[in-house]
N, C-alpha and C positions, 0 to 999 in steps of 0.2 A: 084778635082771635087766635092767631098762631102762638103768641106769647103765652096766653092762658092755657092753651092745650099743652104746651111744653111743660109748664109748671105742674099741671095735673099729672102729666106722664111721669115727671120726676118724683112727685109725691107718691104715686102708685108704685114706682120702682123701689123707692125707699121702704115703703111698707112691706113689699114683697121680700126685700133683702133681709129686713129685720126678722120677718116671720121665718124665712128660710134658715137664717143663722140660728135662731132659737131651736128650730127643728134639728139642725145638725148637732147642736150641743147636746140636745137631749137624746139624740139617736146616733150612736157611733157608727152603726152600719151605714146610715145615710151619709154621714160625714166621709167615711172611707170611700163610699161609692162616688160621691161628688168629687173628692180629691183625685180619684183615678181618672174620672172624666176630664177634669182640668189637665191632668198629666198627659193623657192621650192626645188632648188638643194642643199640647206643648205650652199650656198656660201655667208655667211652673210657679210664677209668683202668686197665683191664686191657690194652687194645690199645696204649696209649701206650708202656709200657716195652719191649714187644716190637718196636714200630716204631722206637724210638730205637736199640735194639741192632742192628737190621738196618741202620739208616742208618749207624751207626758201622762195621759190617763192610764195607759197600759202599765205604767210603772207604779201607780197608786195601789197600795196593798188592799184597800177596801173594795176595789173593783172586782166584782165576781164574774162579770160577763166578759169572758175573754174569747168571744166568738171570732174576732178578727185576729189572724196570726201576727204576732209581734214582729216576726222576721220580715213580713211583707211591708208593714208600716215603716220599719227601719230602712228597708231597701229603698222605698219610694222617697222617704225623707232625705236620705243621703244623696240620691240621684238628683232630686230637686235642688239641693244645696250646690252640687257640682255644676248643674246646669246654670245656676246663677253665679258661678265662679267664686263660691265661698272657699277661701283658702283652708278654713278650719275643717272642711269636709274631706280633705285629702286623707288625713290620718284615719278618719272614720271609715272611709272607703277601703283603705288598706287593711284595717282591722276586720272589716266585714269579709273581705276576700280571704283573709288568713284564718278566721275563726268560725265562720258559718259553714254548715255542712250541706247547704243546698247548692249543688254544682252549677245548676242553671243560673241561679241568681248571682253566684260569685263570678261566673264568667261574664254575665251581663254587666255586673258592677265593674269588672276589669275594663270592659269596652267604654263605659261612661267615664271612668277615671282617665283612660287614654284620650278621650275626647277633650276632657278638661286640660290635660297636659298639652294637647295639640293647640288648643286655644291660647295657652300660655307660651306657645312656641318652644316648649321643652320637649323636643322631638326624641331626645335620648331616652326619656322616661316613657314616652308614649309608644315607641316602636315595639318593645317587648310585650306590652299589654295588648296591643293590636294583634300581635303574632299569636298570643295565647287565646284570643277570643274565638268562640265556636259560632260560625255564621248561622248554625241551625237555630240558635236562640235569638237571632237578630232579624229585624224587618228588612225588606229589600232596600228600603231607603238607608237604613243603618249600614247594611252591607256595602252599598255603593259609597256612602260617606267614608266608611272605614278603608276601603280600597284606595280611594283618592288621598285620604289623609295619610295612610301608611306609605303610599307612593311618594307623597310630598316629603314625609319624614326621611325616607330613604334618600330622596334627592338632596335634601339639605345636608345630610350626612355623607354625601358623595358615594352612596351605595347605588350607583346608577343601574347596575345590572338587575337589582331587585326592584328599583323604582319603575323601570320601563314597562314591565308587564302590567303593573297596577294601573298606570296611565292608559295603557292600551285597552284595558278592560273597560274603563270609564268612557273612552272616546268612541266606543261602539254604541253608547246610549245617548242618542241625540237629545233626549228630553232631560237628561241628568243636568242638574244645576252646575256641575263641575265639568261639563262636556267641553266647553271652550278652553278652560285652563288645562285640562288633560291633554287636549290636542297640542297646545303650545309646548307643554313639557315633553310630550312624546316626540314631537317634531324636533325639539332642541336636542334630545338625547340621540335621536336617529341621525341628526346632522353630525354630531361628534363621533358616532359610530360609523360614519360615512355610508349610512343607509339612506342615500339621497332620495330615492323614489318614495320611501316611507315618509321621510321628512317633508317632501313636497306635498304629499297627500294631507299630512297633518297641518302644515302651515297654510294650506289653501283654506282651511276652515277658519283660521284666526287672522288671515292676512288683512282684513278690513276692520278688525276689531279696534275700538278707540284706543285701547292700551297696547295690545300686542302688535297692532298695525304700525306702530312707531319703530318696532324692533325687528319683526319678522322679515321685512324686505331685504335687510342686510344678509340674512342667512339664505334667503331664496336666491339672491344674486350670486352669492358664493357657490351655491349648489350648481346653478347653471354653468358657472365658470369651470367648476371642478368636473362637470360632466362633458366638458368640451364644447358646450353650446355658448361660445363666447359672444357671438352676435346677439343671441337672445339675452344673455346676462347684461350686455351693454345697454340694449334697448330697455330692458326691465328696470335696471338701476337708474338710468337717465330719466325715465318717466316718473319713477318714485321721487327722485330728487326735485323734479319740477313741481310735484304736489306739495313737497315740503313736510315739515313737522316730523322729522325722522330723528330717532334717538342716536343712530349711528350715521349721522350726516357726513362727518369727515371720512369715515371708513368707506361709505358709499362713493364718495368723490374719489377716493383712492382707487376703487375698483374701476370706475368709469375712466379715470385718467390712465390707469395701467392698460385697460383694454384698447383705448385709442392709441397708446404708445406702441403696443404690440402690432396694431394695424398700420403703424408708421404715419398716423395722422397726428403729427406732433402739435400742430396749431390747436387742434381740438383738445388734445390731452392737456395742454399747458394750463388753462385756468383751473381745471379740476385738481391737478397735481399741486399747483401753486397754493390753492386754498388749503388742501390737506397738509402740506408740509409746513406752511406758514402758521397755521392755527394749532397744530398738534404739539403736545408737550414733548413727546419723544417720537422719532421717526426712524425707519430703517435706512441703511446706507443705499439700498436699491432704490428707494423712493426719491432720495436726494439726487441720485445719479440720473434717474429718468427725468425729473424736473429740470435738472441742469442741462441735460441733452436737448430738451425742448427749447430752453433758452438759447442753447448753441445753434439749433436749427433756425431759430427766429432772429439770429444775429444779435441777440441781447448779450453781448460778450461780458459785460460787468457782472450780471447775475449768474451767467454760466460759470464764470471764473470762481465766484464766491461759493457756488455749490460744489463744483468739482474738487475744490480744495478740501471740503469736508469729508470726501470719500476716501482720501488718502489714509495711510497708516497701516494697511494690511497687505499681505502678499497674495492677493487673489486677482482673478481676471477683471473683476469690477474696478479695483483700484488701478490696474494697469490701463484699462480703457479710459478711466477718468483722467489719469495723468497725461495720456497721449492727447486727449481732446483739450485738456487744460493748457498744455504746451502750445497747441495750435491756436487756442483762443488768445493766449498771451501774445503770440506772434501777430495775430490780426489786429491787436491793439497796440502794437509797437513795444510791448514790454519784454524785450529779449532776455533780460536778466532773470525775470520770473519764469519765462518759458524754459530757459536753460535748467532751472531747478526742477521744473515739472518733468522734463525729459530725463533728468538724472534719476528721479524716482522710478519713472517708467522703465529705464534701462536696467535697473536693479531687480526688476520683477520678471520671473521666468514663465509666467502664465501663458503668454502669447508670443511665440518665437518671432513672428514678423514685426509685431509692434516693438519688441525688445530691440531688434536690429535697427529699426528706423529711429527709435528713441535714442539709442546709443550714438548713432551718427549725428542726429540733431544736437545732442548734448555736446559732442566734440566740436561741431561746426559753430555753435553759438559760443562755446568757450573761446574759440579763436576770434570770432567777431567782437566779443566783449572784452578781449584783451587778456583772458586767462591763458596766456601762451603756454605755460608749463602744463596745465591741465589739458589743454587742447592737444599738445604733442603726445602726452601719455594716452589720452583717450583715442586719438587717431591711430596710434600704434596698436592699441588693443583691438580697435575696430577692424583694421586691415588684417590682423592675425586671426580674429574670430570669424570674419566673413570675407574670405579671399575672393569669393565669386559674387559678392554683392553688386547690385547695379550702381551702388554709390562708391564702389571701391576706387575707381579712377579719380573721382572728385576728391575723395578723402586723401589720396596720395598727393594731389596738387595742393590741398590745404596744408599738408605737412611741410611742403616746400615753403609755402607762404609763412607758416609759423616760424621756421628757421630764419626767414628773411627779416622778421620783425622782433624776434625774441631777444631778451637780454640774458637768457639762460645759456650763456656761451659755453659753460663747462659741459653741460649735458649735450648741447648741440654739437660741440666738437667731438665728443665721444661717439655720438650717433653717426655723424658724417664719416668718421674714420673707421667705423665698423661696417659701413656699406661697401660691398665689393665693387660694384659698378655704379657709382653715383651719376645721376642725370646731369646734363649740361647746366641746368638751372642750379642744381645743388653745388656743382663745381664752381659756379660763379659766386656762390655765397661763402665758399671756403675761406678766402682771405679776410672777409669781413668778420667771420666768427673767430679766426685766429687772432685778429687784431683786438676784438672785444675781450676775448679771454685773457690776452696778454695784458691789457690795461687793468683788468681785475687783479691779476697776479701782482702787477707792479704796485698797485695801491695797497695790496696786502703784504708788501715787503718781499715777495718772492721774485727778486730782480733777475736772477740768472735764468730761471725757467721762463719768465716773461720775455727775455731777450731771445731765447730759442724760438718761441712762437712767432715773434716779430720777424725773425730772420726767414722763417718759412713763409710768412706772408709777403715778405719783400721779394722773394724769388718766384712767387706764384704768378702765372701768366694772366690771371683774372683779377689782379690787384689794383687796377687803375683807380677805382673809387677810393680806396683806403691807403694807397701808397704814401701820400703826403703825411697822413696821420702816423703811419708806421715809422717813417723817417724821423718825425718829431720825437716819438716815444723812444726810438733807439738812441737818439741824442740825449734824452732825459735820463734814461737808465745808465748809459755810459758815463754821464756826469756823476750820477749817484755812486757808481762803482769806481769813481776817480780815474776812469779811462778817458783822459781829457782829449787826446788826439781823436779817438773815435767819436766822442761827443761833438767836437768841432766839425768833423766830417759830416755827420748825419744832420746837424743843424744847418750846415751849408746846403746840403741836398734838399732839405725841407724848404728852405727859403727860395729855391728855384721855382717851386710851384706851391706857394703857401696857401693853406686853407685855414678856416677859423671854425673852431667848435670848442667852446669852453676854454680850458687852459691851453689847448692847442691853438696857438696863434703866433704871428710873427713877432709880436712884442716880447713874449716870453722866450722865444727862440733867441732873439738878439740879446736879451738880458742874460740868459744862460751862457751865450757865447762870450759875453763880456766877462763873466766870472771864470769861464774856462781859460781865456787868455790871461786874466789876472793871476790865476793860480800858476800859470806857466811863466809868469813874470814878463809877459809880452805886453807891456803897458800901452804901447801905441795902438795895437790891435784891440785890446780891451777897451780903451778909451773910445775908439771908433764905434764899437757896438753899444756901449753905454750911452753915447751921444745920440744914437738912434732911438733910445728908449726915453731919455730925459731931455726936455727942452733946455736950450741955453738960457732961456729966461722963464724959469718955471713959475707956476702960480703958487700962492701960499698954501692953497688946499690941494696941491697936487697929490695924486694917488701914492700909496706907500712905495710901489715899485719904482715910480719915477723919482721919488725922493732918494731912495737908496741908490739908484743908478747915477743920480746927480752927485752924490757923495763919492761914489766910486770913480767918477770922472776926475773929481778933485784929487783923489788918491793917486790916480794915474799921473796927473801933473806933478804931484808931490814926489812920486817915485822916479819920475823923469827929471827931477830937480828944477822943474819950472815952478818955483815957489810962488811967484807973483800970481800966476793964474790960479794955482791951487788955493792960495789965500783968499783971492777974490771969491771963489766959489764957497769956501768954508764960511766966509762972511755972510754970504747969501743964506746959508743954512741957519746961521745965528739970527739974521734979520727976520727970518720966517719962524723962528723958534720951533723948528722941526724936532722930532724925537732924537735925532742924531746931533743935537747941539753940543752935548758934552764931548762927543768924539771930535766935532769940528773945532771946539776950543782946544782940545788936546793937540790936534794936528797943527793948529795955528801956533801953539806954543813951541812945537818942535821946529816949525819953520823959523820962528823968531830966534830960537837957539842957535841957528846957523850963524847969525851975526850979532845977536844981542841977547846975552844970557839973562840979563835983568828982565827984559820983556818976556822971555820964556818963563821965568819964575813967576812973574806977575800973572800971566795967563793961566799957568797951571794952578796957581793958588786960588784962582776964582772957581775952579771946578767943584771943590768941596762945599763952597758957599752957595753957588747957583744950582748945583745938581747933587744934593747931599745923598741921594739914593743911587747915584750912578756907579756902575761897576768899575769906572776909571778913577775913582777917588784915590784908592791906594796907589795905583800906577802913577798918578799925577804927583802925589806926595813923594814917592820914591824917585821920580825923575827930577823933582826940585832938589831933593837931598843929594842925588848923584851930581847934579850940576854944581851945587854949592861945594861939595867935597872936591870936585875937580878944580875948583877955584880956591881950594884950601880954606874955605869958609866953614870950618868944622863946627864951631859953636852954632852958627846959623842953620846948619843942616840938621842938628839934633831934633828940634821940634817936629820937623816933617817926618823924620824917621820914627819918632814916638807916635805920630798919627797912624803910620802904617802898622806899628805894633798893636795899637789899640783897636784897629779895624777887625771886627769879629770874623769876617769872612775872607780875609786876605791870605793868599798863599805866599806873600812876600815877607812874612814875619821873620823867618830865619835870616834872610838877606838883610832886613832892616836892623836886626840885632847885631849882625856882623859889621855893618857899616857904622852903627853907633859905637861899637867897640873901637873901630879904627879912629873915629872922630875923637872919642875920649882919650885914646892913646896919644893922638897928636896934640891933644890939649894937656898932655902930661897928667891926666887923671887915670892912672893905671888901675886904681881900685874900681872905678865905675866901668872901665874897659873890661876888667875881668868879670864884673857882674853881667855884662852883656854876653860875653863868651860862655859864662856859666849858664845863662838862660837858654842859649842855643843847645848846649850839651845836655841840659836837663829836659827841656821841653821838646827839642827836635833832634834827638841823638842820631837819627838816621838821615838827617837832611844833608845835602851836598855841602852846606856851609859848616857842618860840624867839624870836619877835618881842619878847615882853615881856622876855625875858632880855637881848636886845640893847639894848632901850630902858633897862632898869635899869642895865646896864653903862655906857651913855652918860651917865646921870645921875651915876653915881659918878665917872667920868672928868672930867666937867664940873666937879663939885663940887671935884675935886682940881686943876682947872686943867690937865688933861693931855689936851686934845682931840686933839693929834697922836698920842698913844699910843692913843687910842680908835680913830683911823682905822686904825692898824696892827693893833690888836686885831680890829677888824671885818673887815679884809682877811684876817687870819690865820684867822678863823672862816669865811672864804668869803663874806663879806657885803660887797656894794658899797654904801657908805653913800649916795653920790649917785645911784647907778643909772646906766644908759645910756639915752640917748634912743632908740637903735635898738631896744633890748629892749622899752621901753615901747610904742613905736610899732608894732612887729611884733605884740606881743600884742594891743594895742588894735584893730589892723586885724582880727584874727581875732575878737575879742570883739564888734565891731560886727556882723559877719556872723551871729554866734551869736545876739545879741540881736534881730536882725531876722528870725530864723527861717530863714535861708538856711543850712541845716545842711550840705549837701554842700560849699559854698564855705568854711564855717567849719572843717570838718574838714581841708580842704586847707590853709587858712591856719595852723591849729594845727600841722599836720605841718611846714610850712615854718618856723614859729617854733621848734619843737623841734629841727629840723635845725640851726638856727643857734645856738640857746641851750639845749642839752640840760639844762644845770643853771641855767638862767635864773631870775630872781626869780619869774616866773610859770609856771615849768615844771610845777609840780604842778597848777595850774589848767588849763593847756593839756592836759596828759596826761589829766586827769579828764574835761574837757568833750569832748575828742576821743573818748575811749572811750565816753562816754555817747551821742554821736552815732552811732558805729558800732553800739553796742548796740541803739539804737532802729531802726537800719536792718537789724538782724539779721545784720550782718557780724560773726559771732561771733569769727572768728580775729583780726581787727584790734582788736576791742573787748578781747579777752582779752590781746592783746599790751600794750596800754596799761595795763590794770588790773594786769598782772603787774609792770610797772616800778614802778607806784605801790605795789603790795604789797611789793615788795622794799625800798622806802624808808621803810616805817612806822617810828615813828609820825609821823603828820601828820594834818591835819584831814580828809583824804579816805581815810586809811589803812584804817579799819575797813570802809568800804563797798567799797573797792577789793579788799581781801582777800576779802570776801564774793563779789563778782562774779567775780574771777579764779578762785576755787574753783568757783563754780557753773558758769561757762561751760566750764571744762575738764572738769568731771564730766558735766554734762547734754548739752552741745552738741558739744564737741570730742572727748569720750570719751578725753581724755588723763588717765588715772587717776593717773599718776605725778605730774604737776603738780597735779592736784586734791588728792592726798594732801598735797603740800607746803604748799599754801595753806590747806587746812582745818586742818592742824596749826599753822600760824602764826596763823590766826584764833583757834584755841582759846587760844593764849597771850595774844593782844592784845585779844580782845573785851572791850568794856566793859559790854555789856548781856548779861543772862542769856540773852536770846533768841538773840543771835548766837553766844554761847558754846555753846548747845545745838545750833544749826545746825552749828557747826564740828565738834562731836563726832559728830553724825549723818553729816555729809559725810565726815569722816575714816574713820569706820567703813565707810561704803559704798565709799569708794575702796580701802581695804585689802581689802575683800571682793572687789572686782573684780580686784585684783592677787593675790588668794589669799595674802595675807601674814597668815596666821592667827595666828601667834605674836605678831606686832607688834600685831595688832588687839585682843588679849585685854584688855590694860590699859585701853585707851580704852573697850572694850565694857563693862567692869565700871564704869568711871567714869560712863558714860552711864546704866547701869541704876540708879545711885544718885542720878540727878538728879530733881528734882521736875518734875511736869508732862510727862513724856515720853509719847509716843504708843505705841500698840500696835505700829506698824511698827518703832519704835526698839527695843522689847523683843525683837521677832522677830529683827531683824538682829543685835543684840548676842548673843543666845543662840545664834544660828546660827554666829557667828564663834567663840564659846567652844567650841561643839560640834565645829567643824571642827578646832580646835587639839587637843582631846582625841583626836579620831579619828586625826589624823596621828601622835599619840604612842602610838597603840594602847591608849588608856585608854577602852575601849569603853563601860563602864558610865557613866562621867561624861559621855561624848559622848551616850549615849542619853538621859540625864536632861535635858541641855540641849536636845536635839532635841525631846523631848516638850514642853518649855516653848514651843518654837516652834509645834508643832502645836496646842497649846491656845490659842494667840493668833492664828493666821493660817490663812486658807483660800486665801491667794494662792500664787504660785509658790514662795515661801520655805517655806510650809507643805507643799507637795507635795515639795519637795526634802528637807525634814526627815523626812517620812514614809519616803521612799526610803532615806535614810541610816540610819534606825533599822533597817530591814530589812537593809541592807548591813552594819551593825555586828553584828547577830545572826549573819549568815552568816559574818563574819570570826571569830566566836567558835564557829562550828560548832553554833550553837543553831538547828537546821534548822526545827523546828516553829515557833519564834518568828519566824524569818525569813520562813517561808511566810505566817504570819498577818499579819505587818507588810507584806509585799508586797501582799497582798489589800487592806489598808487604803489603800495608794497607789492601786490600781486603782479601788476603790470610791469614794474620797473626793477624788480629785485629777483628775477627768476632763478639766478644761480644760487640763491641762498635759501635752501629748502626750509630750514628752521623758521626763518622769519616769514616766509610765504605761508607756511602751515599755520603759524600763530595768527597771521592776518586773517586767514579763513575763519579760524575760531572766533576772532574778534568780530568779524562780520556777523557770525551767528549770534554773538552776544548783543550786537546792535539790534538785529531783528527781534531777538527775544525781548529786549527792553521795549521795543515798539509793539509787542504782542503780535508780531507777524510770525506766528508759529510755523506756518507752512514753509516760508523761506528759511527760518531758523533751522528747522529740522533738515531741510534739503542741504543746507550749508554744512551742518554738523555731520550729516550722513556722508557727504563728499569727503570729509576729512577721515572719517572712520574707514571708508572704502579705499582711500588712496594714500594715507599718511604712511611714511616710512619710519617716522620717529615714534616709537611705541608709547612714550610718555604722553606725547601730544594726541596720539590716536585714542588713548584711554581717556584723556580729558574730554575730547570731543564726544566719545561714547557716553560718558557720564552726563554731559550737558544735553545730549540728544534725548536721554531718558527723562531728564528734568523737564525738557520742553514738551515732550509727549504727555507727561503727567499734567502740566499746566494747561495744555490745550484740552485735555479730556475733561478737566473740571469745568471749563466754560462752554462745553458743547452739548447739544441736545440730540446729536446723531448717535444711534445705538450701533 
């Protein structure tokens, strides 16, 4: 039944529609009327086809019935198209507005075009059209829509002052469909205008709306908070959070957390702040601080520390509070080093005077406890000066005393103590210890006289009980180095009465040095007694070097005392063990054999070149064999040995060998070869002491041959004037008279005049030498050096070795010309006849190459020096340092570290400080960061007197932290250098690295 009825109804409707359409087509008035009826009922899709049909009919030329105004049909047609969002209608609407003369219709068309633009969200085009519309032509509904839409357009274009009254007008009409929206936007604008009461009224309307209810509670809570109704804001926000589904959930948690924080209910604040900070992409420093403080109050030190670190970096009270609490949190977790850095940052902030004072004190105290003795001393001094009335002042002064007791910064400590007018009893007790420490530093740096003065002051100080034995040992050591043997013996004896042991200060070294002191004084019995206390009578094959050398010196004492049997037994022991001194033992055995058996002596000496081809005694052995053979008139047999000496590239015995060969050939009646040898001397070594003897021997040969005229030619060819010139002799004698009379300035002038006239004169060597000696005594180092250099360039001659010594010394110590110093020390090494000068040459060469940073060139000489007998600690230090530098430059870090550690074990001087730093630097280069950090602390704690290396060590610590991405400690460390460094270059380096660290930290942080 129902289906049939429905079908009938549909058929009826269809019939009605067809009939109606036919009527409309045939009756334009009816069509127009129906279209308007659809239009008024907002059935634009039904009205639009009727209107379009009417519009077409109106354009037909055969239509005579124009009862319906075309303008009206056009108006409704365009409006219907706009209502249906036809884009093509826009231009038609604009033309209608511009061309039609019906003001009412054009204004209404403007309204509808504005509505079209509004729906397209083209508010810029909509706003002026709304503004031009006359509400007198609009319905109430249209007026209300226009006001809301215009307000919304203003709102989106940020014209809030125009938007607000539009929304306010609509929110007065509860039945308006835009009532809810208008209240929200009005409330929002009132909120930002701080019209909180108006905002609350508006938000009350939309607070529970499905959409706005997710957003509005955030503004309401903020309003209550801003009005001072904090408890109400807290209760409201917390309740809304419990209901959930909030758009500003995190921000609401921030409000609740902050409210509880202000009420000091930190346990309640913590979960809200934690959620907000953890989940937010960006947070304020204040929020991180509050969360961190809640962790701090909950004793969650790890999270508190992590948060407080993020608040640093600014000079405000928030940062200072954070650093103060951070330092305390670090202390509670036993992280003193990190606490120290936190207090450092807090102490540099002026926002809170009391916190600055406490932070400064804690920074100084922790510096002391952690071994930053130099920083502790500086900071404690600054603290006591800045806060003389502080409650911590007395404790700070006591810490300063403790710093002096433990510091290695003897230089600054001594200066500080001596500047105090009335030192405390505790400070006075420390005085001799500091004097002693500074003296050993100066001694290791080669400043022996100044070191001795400090030791003397320590020796007479009434509080010296603890350091007196050490003082006596070092006075003995320095006296020995200054060749004051009697003083050295006295102090070593005093030391041995109450011996103590600390590194190289020990009874063994004292007795060893006493042995050498007596040996130099040729008191062989006493020397032997002390060497016997160092070396066992039955030494082991692997005996230490000092025992081996002492054993050999005992043998020497027996030898010098002519107890050849015992000496030989001991030299045999050296040979049995193949010790480094085996070449020397063989030489000494040969000399013993020569007492009774020249043949045996020769046999032994001959073995040296074979067994020990690199020995420095090869040339001496050959010469000794030759001399022995010549003494036995075995001239022919002597010649090969003399030739060996001549062919030795490093021998200073060549002139003597040529002279002896000349004598041998002369005695073999081979005058031609004899003259060849004398000629070799005169040509190659014209200034050698043997040159005069060679010339005299040549003269004898020529006379014997009756060839005196040839001798004259020979002498002139050799550059020798046989008769001399009166002018030469008189000029020199004139200078010599002044010299002998002690008139040295006049003598120097005369010597200069003589040399100007006779630069190669017979007495030129003497003139150069004595002139240089005068300038040397006058401390005119440049002129003295110039003369010694000429003499040094003309070696060998009788002044040669001393000239080389002085030329090298002056260029190194006084003129600081390390290139020339290297040249003359190198030459001295080749020509030195005494072991003492050879050793000095090696030392000077090493130091010159060190200054020139010629590490690779220095290595060979450094190793040679380390193999020498009787070298000092400073020699070992510098040699190992050069070797270490060479390895480090080649990136052979492990070998470099090994050599640097040898330096550290031997030296507390500047070299030791440098070695400690380079160990840390090598670890850093290998990325062994923990080892580098530990090694850097070694520099800081144990090299306090050497500001350069300590400052570099602090920068290196910062580099370690930076590589570990521990930006907080890196910044604190660099900042410490920036604030305290006295070396501008290093301060600037730290400043640059501080900025780089801050930039790197900023890139990885979410804190604003």
